[in-house]
C-alpha positions in Angstrom: 44.2 -31.0 -43.2 41.1 -32.1 -45.2 39.0 -29.5 -43.6 41.3 -26.8 -44.3 41.7 -27.9 -47.9 38.3 -27.9 -48.4 37.7 -24.1 -47.6 39.0 -21.6 -50.6 41.8 -19.3 -51.0 45.2 -19.4 -49.5 45.5 -21.3 -46.5 48.3 -21.3 -43.2 49.9 -23.9 -41.4 50.5 -23.7 -37.8 53.5 -26.3 -35.7 51.9 -25.2 -31.6 55.3 -25.8 -29.7 54.0 -23.4 -26.7 53.9 -26.4 -23.9 52.2 -24.4 -21.6 51.6 -27.7 -19.2 54.4 -27.4 -16.2 54.4 -31.1 -15.9 55.2 -31.7 -19.5 58.5 -31.7 -21.5 57.8 -33.6 -24.5 57.5 -30.8 -27.0 60.8 -29.6 -25.9 62.1 -32.7 -25.8 61.2 -33.4 -29.3 62.3 -29.8 -30.7 65.7 -29.8 -29.3 66.4 -33.0 -30.3 64.9 -33.3 -34.2 63.4 -30.1 -35.0 63.8 -30.8 -38.7 61.2 -34.2 -38.3 58.5 -31.3 -36.9 59.5 -28.9 -39.7 59.2 -31.5 -42.5 55.8 -32.6 -41.0 55.1 -28.8 -41.2 56.1 -28.2 -44.8 54.1 -31.8 -45.9 51.0 -30.6 -44.6 51.5 -27.0 -46.0 52.2 -28.8 -48.9 49.2 -31.3 -48.8 46.6 -28.4 -48.0 48.0 -25.5 -50.6 49.9 -23.5 -47.9 52.3 -21.1 -48.3 54.0 -20.2 -45.2 54.1 -22.3 -41.7 54.2 -20.6 -38.4 56.6 -22.3 -36.0 55.2 -20.6 -32.4 57.3 -21.5 -29.1 57.6 -19.8 -25.6 59.2 -16.2 -25.6 61.4 -17.9 -22.4 62.5 -20.8 -24.0 65.7 -19.1 -25.6 67.5 -21.7 -26.8 64.7 -23.6 -27.9 63.6 -20.6 -30.1 67.6 -20.8 -31.3 67.7 -24.3 -32.1 64.7 -23.8 -34.7 65.8 -21.3 -36.2 69.2 -22.2 -37.0 67.1 -25.5 -38.6 65.4 -23.1 -40.5 68.2 -21.3 -41.8 70.0 -24.6 -42.4 66.9 -25.3 -44.3 67.0 -22.0 -46.6 70.6 -22.7 -47.2 70.0 -26.1 -49.0 67.0 -25.1 -50.7 64.9 -27.5 -48.7 61.6 -26.0 -48.9 59.0 -24.2 -51.0 57.2 -22.6 -48.3 58.5 -20.2 -46.0 59.1 -21.1 -42.1 58.9 -18.3 -39.6 59.7 -18.9 -35.7 57.6 -16.6 -33.4 58.6 -16.7 -29.9 55.1 -16.1 -27.7 54.1 -14.8 -24.1 54.1 -18.4 -22.0 50.8 -18.0 -20.2 49.0 -21.3 -19.5 46.1 -20.5 -21.7 48.5 -19.1 -24.3 48.7 -22.2 -26.0 45.4 -22.6 -26.5 44.4 -22.6 -30.2 42.4 -19.6 -30.5 45.5 -17.7 -28.4 48.0 -18.5 -30.9 45.7 -17.7 -33.7 44.8 -14.3 -32.3 48.2 -13.8 -30.9 49.7 -14.1 -34.9 47.2 -11.8 -35.7 48.4 -8.6 -33.8 46.2 -9.2 -30.8 46.8 -10.9 -27.3 47.5 -14.0 -26.1 44.1 -14.8 -24.7 41.5 -17.3 -26.2 38.8 -15.9 -28.1 35.3 -17.1 -28.6 33.9 -19.7 -31.0 33.2 -20.3 -33.9 34.6 -19.6 -36.1 37.4 -22.2 -35.2 41.3 -21.7 -36.8 40.4 -24.5 -39.4 37.9 -21.9 -41.2 39.3 -18.5 -40.1 42.5 -18.3 -38.5 45.5 -16.5 -38.9 45.0 -13.4 -41.1 41.4 -14.9 -42.0 42.6 -17.5 -43.8 41.7 -21.3 -43.2 44.7 -22.2 -40.8 45.8 -25.9 -40.0 46.9 -25.4 -36.5 48.9 -29.1 -34.9 50.3 -29.5 -32.1 54.8 -30.2 -33.1 54.3 -34.1 -32.1 51.6 -34.3 -34.1 53.2 -33.0 -37.3 56.4 -35.0 -36.4 54.1 -37.9 -36.8 53.0 -36.8 -40.3 56.6 -36.6 -41.3 57.6 -40.4 -40.3 54.1 -41.5 -42.0 54.8 -40.0 -45.2 58.5 -42.1 -44.8 57.7 -44.9 -44.1 54.2 -45.4 -44.4 50.6 -46.0 -42.7 51.0 -49.9 -42.5 54.4 -49.0 -40.7 52.6 -46.4 -38.6 49.9 -49.0 -37.6 52.0 -51.8 -36.2 52.7 -49.6 -32.9 49.7 -48.8 -30.7 45.7 -49.4 -31.1 43.5 -50.4 -34.1 41.3 -47.5 -33.3 44.6 -45.0 -32.2 47.7 -46.4 -33.8 51.1 -45.3 -33.4 53.1 -43.9 -30.3 52.9 -41.1 -28.2 55.3 -39.0 -26.2 55.2 -39.4 -22.4 56.4 -36.8 -19.5 56.8 -39.2 -16.4 58.3 -37.7 -13.1 58.0 -37.9 -9.3 58.3 -41.3 -7.5 60.1 -42.9 -9.7 64.1 -43.6 -10.0 64.0 -42.7 -13.7 61.8 -39.6 -14.6 61.7 -38.4 -18.3 59.9 -38.4 -21.5 59.3 -41.5 -23.0 58.0 -42.6 -26.3 55.5 -45.5 -25.7 53.2 -47.1 -28.0 49.5 -46.0 -27.4 47.9 -48.4 -25.2 50.9 -49.5 -23.6 49.3 -50.3 -19.7 50.5 -47.5 -17.5 52.2 -50.0 -15.0 53.8 -50.8 -17.6 54.7 -47.2 -18.5 55.9 -46.6 -14.7 58.2 -49.7 -14.8 59.6 -48.0 -17.7 60.5 -44.9 -15.1 61.0 -47.5 -12.2 58.7 -46.2 -10.1 58.8 -46.7 -6.4 56.5 -49.8 -5.3 55.1 -47.6 -2.6 53.8 -44.6 -4.7 50.2 -43.9 -3.8 47.7 -41.5 -6.3 48.5 -40.9 -9.8 48.3 -37.5 -11.7 47.1 -38.5 -15.2 47.1 -35.9 -17.9 48.5 -33.0 -16.1 47.2 -30.1 -14.8 44.0 -30.1 -16.5 44.0 -34.1 -15.9 42.7 -36.1 -12.9 44.2 -37.9 -9.9 43.1 -41.4 -9.3 45.0 -44.4 -6.8 47.9 -46.0 -8.6 46.3 -49.7 -7.8 42.9 -48.9 -9.9 44.5 -47.5 -13.4 47.9 -49.5 -13.5 46.4 -52.1 -15.6 44.4 -49.5 -17.9 46.0 -48.5 -21.4 47.5 -45.4 -22.0 44.7 -44.2 -24.6 41.8 -42.4 -24.4 39.3 -44.9 -25.2 40.7 -46.7 -22.2 41.0 -43.9 -19.8 37.4 -42.4 -20.5 35.3 -45.0 -18.4 37.2 -44.0 -15.4 36.9 -40.3 -15.8 40.7 -39.9 -17.5 42.6 -38.9 -20.4 45.9 -39.2 -21.6 46.1 -35.2 -22.3 49.8 -33.7 -22.6 50.8 -37.4 -22.2 51.5 -36.5 -18.3 51.8 -39.2 -15.5 53.0 -38.3 -12.4 53.6 -40.7 -9.1 53.0 -39.1 -5.7 55.5 -40.1 -3.5 53.8 -41.0 0.0 55.7 -38.4 2.2 53.6 -35.7 -0.1 50.4 -34.2 0.9 47.7 -34.7 -2.5 45.8 -31.9 -1.2 48.3 -29.3 -0.7 50.1 -30.4 -3.9 46.3 -29.7 -5.7 45.9 -26.3 -4.0 49.2 -25.0 -5.3 48.0 -25.7 -8.6 45.0 -24.4 -8.3 46.4 -21.2 -6.9 48.7 -21.2 -9.6 45.9 -21.9 -12.3 44.1 -18.8 -11.1 46.9 -16.5 -11.7 46.8 -17.6 -15.2 43.4 -16.4 -15.7 42.7 -14.2 -19.2 40.7 -12.0 -17.1 37.8 -12.3 -19.7 35.0 -13.5 -18.2 33.5 -14.1 -14.4 34.3 -17.7 -13.9 37.7 -17.0 -14.5 38.1 -13.6 -12.9 36.5 -14.5 -9.3 35.5 -18.2 -9.4 38.9 -19.4 -10.0 40.1 -17.5 -6.9 37.7 -18.3 -4.6 38.2 -22.4 -5.1 42.0 -21.6 -4.9 41.1 -20.1 -1.4 38.8 -22.7 -0.6 40.9 -25.5 -1.1 44.1 -23.6 0.5 42.1 -24.0 3.3 41.1 -27.5 2.8 45.1 -28.3 2.6 46.1 -26.2 5.4 43.9 -27.9 7.8 42.6 -24.4 8.9 38.9 -24.8 6.7 36.5 -21.5 7.4 32.9 -22.6 8.1 31.7 -25.3 5.4 34.1 -25.3 3.2 33.2 -28.4 1.5 29.8 -27.3 0.7 31.3 -24.0 -0.5 33.8 -25.9 -3.1 30.8 -28.2 -4.2 28.9 -25.5 -4.9 31.7 -23.3 -6.8 32.6 -26.2 -8.7 28.8 -26.7 -9.9 28.9 -22.9 -10.6 32.1 -22.2 -12.7 32.1 -25.6 -14.8 31.2 -25.0 -18.4 30.6 -20.9 -17.6 34.2 -19.8 -18.9 34.9 -18.1 -22.0 37.2 -20.7 -22.7 38.1 -24.1 -21.2 40.4 -22.9 -18.1 37.9 -23.4 -15.7 36.7 -26.6 -16.6 40.3 -27.9 -16.5 40.9 -26.5 -13.0 37.6 -27.9 -12.0 38.3 -31.3 -13.3 41.7 -31.6 -11.1 39.7 -30.1 -8.3 37.2 -32.6 -8.3 39.5 -35.5 -9.1 41.4 -34.7 -5.8 38.2 -34.7 -3.3 37.7 -38.1 -4.6 41.5 -39.4 -4.9 42.0 -38.0 -1.4 38.6 -38.6 0.4 40.6 -40.2 3.5 43.2 -37.0 3.7 40.2 -34.9 3.5 38.3 -35.9 6.6 41.7 -36.0 8.1 42.1 -32.1 7.2 38.7 -31.0 7.5 39.2 -32.5 11.5 42.5 -30.5 11.6 44.3 -33.2 12.2 48.0 -33.7 10.3 46.5 -35.7 7.0 47.4 -39.2 6.2 49.4 -38.8 3.2 52.0 -36.9 5.5 51.5 -39.4 8.4 53.6 -41.9 6.3 56.6 -39.8 5.8 58.9 -37.5 8.1 58.3 -34.5 5.5 56.0 -32.8 3.0 57.6 -31.4 -0.2 56.3 -30.1 -3.4 56.6 -32.4 -6.3 54.0 -31.0 -8.9 56.2 -27.9 -10.8 54.7 -24.3 -10.3 56.4 -22.1 -12.5 58.1 -18.9 -10.8 57.4 -15.6 -11.5 57.1 -14.4 -14.8 57.1 -11.2 -16.8 53.5 -10.2 -15.7 55.4 -8.8 -12.2 57.2 -6.7 -14.0 54.9 -5.3 -16.9 51.7 -3.8 -17.9 49.5 -6.4 -18.6 49.3 -5.9 -22.2 52.5 -6.1 -22.2 52.8 -9.8 -21.0 50.0 -10.7 -23.2 51.6 -9.6 -25.7 
């Protein structure tokens, strides 16, 4: 807010509710249950920086969510609650479409694809104006802080990371769903709330750009960026997935990597060629049918792709792949020997745990229509 407010001229607020992370439901849950809390925060933010317009961006595929938001805006307009205009948009729902420059590019009439930075949106965003772009959860917190005060907000969480966060828990748990937790709550306690099964093995932390870990290595760690950083993890989108013992972590990762490769914006070599090649190598490993030195190829390709994309999409895929190779090291050896993996032996069958979105408009439209 301070950065945007310090710029000259009119400013804009964008509330990002795209939530392109398939394993996350937090933004949907928040908007479906408390749309006015998000809009209160967005209007307060607009007032603080002197903006006259708020853009609420939602996935085009979420028709019910868009209807809820538009009804909330209509109710506020009827009651004369706001002095700023609020516009609700349904955007293309690709994985990279929720990236901040993708949102701005689309609002400016372009495709929902990431653009080069600088400039960042806070410097030159929607309509070339300084733009404050925040996640809807952040704006809901703004509304609560304005209502109850910063001292109230700091009663929860950590000293350097106060407040609460929404986390989506799924997999080997009896009560999957979206939970509001204090920032810094130990991961084991978070899993206990969702009644995680005692035989759950690995954990995916952060989502599809996140990392796999042995559950016993991380259950005592606080769910906070500063605490997870030393083990190479991050809360990310607030996702925790507990892997059941009858699931193969390599197969789960291979499915996600194939989907991420398909979600590429197609604007640079690492996305166009690197991600499909990595996904193919990982598929060979997951099926136990490696062709040649697949681990050497993977290591070389992962090292080549990271840090060289036009956006962070390749980096996220590399992070996930590398963490899987570490977390499922015993299964990697088993698969390389063309034997059934150790994880599969513990159960009677394999099943998909991580959600992979089905076919989208990409299969029925031209590429330009998909991104616009």
